[in-house]
C-alpha angles and dihedrals in degrees: 000000000000116000128000122286097209099139122092113212134176117209111213130198129201112257129188117224133178119228129213091275094053093254119144113236132182119231136168120247131186115263100172140341117220146170112238142175110242122206125179109230100178144343140183149155136227143172118238123172093340095310125111110228126195130187134188128186119205133186113215122194123195146142115304115286110189099189098054117128134177092250089070127086139214119240106203108185090315095319110114118221121191116221111238096170144356139183136182108206109205088345087273099113140357121236114197127192109208135179133213119199131182136178130201126187115234121213 
């Protein structure tokens, strides 16, 4: 095995549910939990409209997950990462590029 898979992640998929009033709602449900190696690819901060914005792009490598799509997200210990790319070379592993973004209002 190349690298260390020391980061526990949960891959979540969008799921439609119906509430008591018959309204259709979107929720996130667990597709698969996995151990992955996490590598920071880039990060940065900017100020837009009086708000501080920070962004970090990670590369996550784990065992092959055939049902993964770009509409899913990564839950990393409560921090939500959006999947911006993924590949599965030779169906031996899955490499996900994921982005974390946060905004803070400045006074």
